[in-house]
C-alpha angles and dihedrals in degrees: 000000000000091000090049090051091049092048091048092050092049093049095042108024091156090058100039093109090052099049124082123182113211115200095221146083121250126227142138095287135026125246136081128312143175111260120201112218114200113222095192103064141024093287096272090123095047118109151118092294128057107242120222091233090061098053094102097037134081111277128174118210116213133172115242137182113252124207134172123248088239090058091050097048098040095095093046101071121216116007120205103175134034129183114193120192108170101131103249096324097103099117101075095042091050089051086059091052104068093129090049092048090050087063088060097222123176106266125196124190137149119251136180136154092269093059 
């Protein structure tokens, strides 16, 4: 996480005081979960669910903390804009964001039929 924080601060120094990296996965309920880490790409296919396209490739399974988006944003106050980039796994995290969604922020995420 420290290297991610350093990279973020070097890419976006003007936003460093507004960005927080949380070392967890997000889903519809908090707890612990198995996370599948793809060893064949840059991590874009990694996630809480084993993808069919990774069945015959090297994958590391790790245990991660899971939190809801509502838990993470609670101390922030009103939220006006959300960018979600979790490679087709948006449904469960958005189910854990009912308080956020009630605020009606602008939300941007990528979607296609393979998601």
